[in-house]
C-alpha positions in Angstrom: -2.4 7.2 16.2 -0.4 9.5 14.1 2.4 11.2 16.1 1.3 14.7 15.4 4.6 17.3 14.5 4.8 17.2 10.3 3.7 14.7 7.6 6.1 12.9 7.8 5.6 11.4 10.9 5.0 7.7 11.9 2.0 5.8 12.4 1.8 3.4 14.7 -0.7 0.6 14.4 -1.2 -0.2 18.0 -4.5 -2.1 19.2 -6.4 -5.2 17.9 -9.3 -3.0 15.5 -7.3 -0.9 13.5 -4.6 -4.5 13.2 -7.6 -5.6 11.7 -8.6 -3.4 10.0 -5.6 -2.9 8.0 -5.3 -6.5 7.8 -7.0 -7.4 4.4 -4.5 -7.6 0.9 -6.4 -4.3 -1.0 -6.4 -2.5 2.6 -2.1 -3.1 2.7 -1.9 -1.7 -0.7 -3.8 1.4 -0.4 -1.9 2.7 2.8 1.0 1.3 1.4 0.6 3.7 -2.1 -0.4 6.7 0.0 2.6 5.8 2.3 5.3 6.0 -0.3 4.7 7.7 -2.7 3.1 11.1 -0.5 0.5 10.9 -3.2 -3.3 12.4 -2.7 -5.5 10.2 -4.7 -9.1 9.5 -5.4 -11.2 6.1 -4.5 -11.4 5.9 -8.6 -7.7 6.2 -9.0 -7.0 4.1 -6.2 -9.6 1.7 -7.4 -7.2 0.8 -10.9 -4.0 0.3 -8.5 -6.0 -2.1 -6.2 -7.8 -3.4 -9.2 -11.0 -3.3 -7.3 -14.3 -1.1 -7.9 -14.5 2.7 -7.6 -17.2 1.5 -4.9 -15.3 -1.0 -2.9 -12.0 1.4 -2.3 -13.4 4.2 -1.2 -15.4 2.2 1.4 -12.0 0.5 2.4 -10.7 3.8 2.6 -13.6 5.0 4.7 -12.5 2.2 6.9 -8.7 3.1 6.8 -9.8 5.9 7.9 -11.7 5.8 10.8 -8.2 4.1 12.6 -6.0 7.0 11.4 -4.3 5.4 8.4 -5.7 7.8 5.9 -7.4 11.0 5.9 -9.6 12.9 3.3 -6.4 15.5 2.0 -7.9 19.2 1.1 -9.9 19.1 -1.9 -8.7 20.3 -5.4 -10.3 22.2 -8.3 -14.2 22.2 -7.9 -14.3 19.8 -5.1 -16.7 17.2 -6.0 -13.8 14.4 -5.7 -13.3 13.5 -2.1 -9.1 13.1 -2.2 -7.5 11.2 0.1 -3.9 10.6 1.5 -1.4 8.8 4.2 -1.2 10.2 7.6 2.4 9.8 7.7 5.5 9.1 6.4 5.9 5.3 7.5 3.7 3.1 8.5 4.9 0.6 12.4 3.2 -2.7 13.6 3.5 -2.0 17.0 1.2 -3.8 19.5 1.1 -2.6 22.5 -0.7 -5.5 24.4 -0.4 -9.1 25.4 -4.1 -9.5 25.3 -4.7 -12.5 22.9 -7.2 -10.3 20.8 -4.2 -8.1 20.0 -1.8 -10.8 20.0 -4.1 -13.1 17.1 -4.7 -9.2 15.1 -0.7 -9.0 14.7 -0.1 -11.9 14.0 -2.6 -12.1 11.3 -1.5 -8.6 10.2 2.6 -9.9 9.8 1.4 -13.1 8.1 -0.4 -11.0 4.9 2.9 -8.8 5.3 5.3 -11.4 5.0 2.9 -14.4 2.1 2.8 -10.6 -0.2 7.0 -10.1 0.6 7.1 -13.8 -0.5 5.1 -13.3 -3.8 7.2 -10.3 -5.3 11.0 -12.5 -4.3 9.3 -14.9 -6.1 8.3 -12.6 -9.3 11.6 -11.5 -9.3 13.1 -14.5 -9.6 10.5 -15.3 -12.6 11.6 -12.6 -13.9 15.0 -12.0 -13.3 16.7 -13.5 -16.3 14.8 -10.9 -18.7 15.9 -8.1 -16.5 18.9 -5.9 -17.4 22.0 -7.8 -16.5 22.6 -4.3 -14.4 19.9 -4.9 -12.1 20.2 -9.0 -11.9 23.8 -7.7 -10.5 22.9 -5.1 -8.1 20.2 -7.4 -6.5 21.0 -9.4 -3.4 19.1 -11.9 -1.0 20.9 -12.1 1.9 21.1 -13.5 5.0 23.4 -13.4 8.0 23.4 -14.9 11.6 24.6 -12.2 14.2 26.0 -12.3 18.0 25.2 -8.8 19.8 23.0 -7.6 22.3 19.6 -6.3 22.3 20.9 -2.9 22.0 23.5 -3.5 19.9 20.4 -4.9 17.6 18.6 -2.0 18.2 21.4 0.5 16.6 22.1 -2.1 13.8 18.8 -1.7 13.1 18.4 2.5 13.7 21.6 2.6 10.8 20.0 0.5 8.5 16.6 2.3 8.5 18.9 5.2 8.5 21.1 4.1 5.6 18.2 3.7 3.7 16.0 7.1 4.5 17.7 9.5 1.6 16.7 6.5 -1.0 12.5 6.3 0.4 10.9 7.1 -3.2 8.9 9.7 -1.1 12.2 11.4 -0.9 13.6 11.2 -4.7 10.0 10.8 -6.8 10.2 14.8 -7.6 13.7 14.6 -9.1 15.0 11.0 -9.3 18.5 10.1 -10.8 18.7 8.5 -14.8 18.1 5.3 -14.6 16.0 5.3 -11.1 14.0 2.2 -10.5 11.9 1.0 -7.4 13.1 -1.2 -5.4 11.9 -3.3 -2.7 14.5 -3.7 0.6 13.3 -6.4 3.4 14.9 -6.8 6.0 14.1 -9.1 9.0 16.1 -9.2 12.1 15.0 -11.2 15.6 16.6 -13.7 17.9 16.8 -16.9 16.7 15.9 -19.3 19.5 
């Protein structure tokens, strides 16, 4: 499922079984953490991040590995603890089928992501007034309506992706600039009905 060639390859989730395997809040958080950070973790370390027991987290990691979404990392030290890592540098939901079960699985997964993202926005709105002015002023929620062709929209999406690439956590976490914080950027572009 990962495009071969380098550790930063895209992982494309395309079939109904893989889509269903990912469609769980803890699994999304696991895959996101590993993909965003590029780190390796044990089930115990990840359990603290997703709020589950180490055994439940280990189960989720094994299930994600079945579909190529995570993999065992090379052992460090004495090798008694199994470490896990992402299989790529980014995750793409890209079903390649019009089969009803695949469409339904993709929709369920996207709904889960959208609900999680909406919750993140609500949490920011609840806490923004207690954050530093510079962060309130630099944050944005915007909506534009454009008049473009499909080719122009594809080009715009690539330009936005390229614009964000140098700022990805994975690229900057080893030597971040002073005052840097992790920021969520949500971007959607689709034709209006």
